C-alpha positions, 0 to 999 in steps of 0.5 A: 500500500502506497502511504504517500500523501502526494497524489502524483505519487499514487497510481490511479487505482490507489487514488480512486480508492482513497477518494471514492467516499467523498470524505477525503480532504485534498489540498491544492498548493497555489504559488508563483515563480517570483524573485525573493531577493538575492538570498532565496530561490524563486520558487519559495511561494510553491515550496512553502504552501506545499510543505505546509499542505503535506504536514496538515495532510499527514495529520488529518489523512488528506492528500496533496495535489501537485502545486500550481507553480505560477500565480498572478502578477507580482505587485510592487507593494507586496512582491516587489513588482512584475519587472524582475527577471525570472518572475513569471506570472499569469493573467488573472483570468488564466489563474481563475480558469485553471482553478475552475478546471481543477475543481471540475475534474476533482468533482468528476473524480468524486472529491468533495472537500478541497483546500486551496493553500495559497502561498502568494499574496497576489493570488487571493481574489483570482482564486476566489473567482476560480472557486466561484466559477468551478462551483457554479459549473459543478452545480450545472452538472448536478453536484452541489455538495462540493466544498472549498476552503481558501486560506493563506497559511501566514494568516494563522500566525496571529498570536501576539506572543508568537508575533513578538518572538518573530519580530522583537522590534515590531511587526510591519505587516504581511504585505512587506514581508516579501523575502523577509524574516517570515519566508526566510525563516521557514525556508531555513527550517524546511529547505536550508540548502536553498537559502544563502544568508550571506547574500541577505541585503540589510535594508530599511522596510520599503515605503510606498504612497497610499495609492498605486500609479501605473505603469509602476516606477521600479525605482520604488522597490528596494534594489534586491527585490525584498521589501524588508530585511531578512537579517533576523531570520532563523531556523528556530523561528521557521520551526515555530511558524511551521508548528503554529501554521500546521496546528491552526490549519489542521484545526480549521480544516477539521471545523470546516469539513464534517466527517474528516477521516 
């Protein structure tokens, strides 16, 4: 018996048996190919939601679908902007319709519980659109019991005491945590071989006006691409973040879906 939680590592017969009763929870990590400064690889937003999904799935008996490795266009105030070499993005409609297609196919398989594990800040509303379109299409096909949880794993780090441990000098907000302490700490805990702390550029937090002007002015983004310094990152902080996220998400998924195996 294959005990992997990754759908791609199962045979189709193993998968069929696991999802046949409609109670199995499937996780779809959704990320992006996006620069994360000089010290991190560009697939951070794929690696992290996949790792969190894996651990939650192992805890609750779920399965993890292959991650979507591309996301919506990087925005200057949250990801540095879409102008960096390597950052490779989708139009919003492309992302939404990809999610629609996956939901339709999962419904055909007999799946009824899906968690979209977002790993890229900019994806959120296009995932909502994909969910809405996918559920509408399933209803047209007579399937009205498909349920979707959409979450971003960082939203589960909200305890003031945990925040204080991660940011002893004060928390500046998730939007400018791009390539900063949070993501770098998680990468140090999970994929240390993909982090080069010697290349961290220690710079002040990015500041932006309270409006957006298009086309953007790339000079407003700090040169390394990060929006805050990762100098305070550590493996220990990453392990704390991972523990908090996995525990919180497992509990939330259990509350959202009845009869989770």
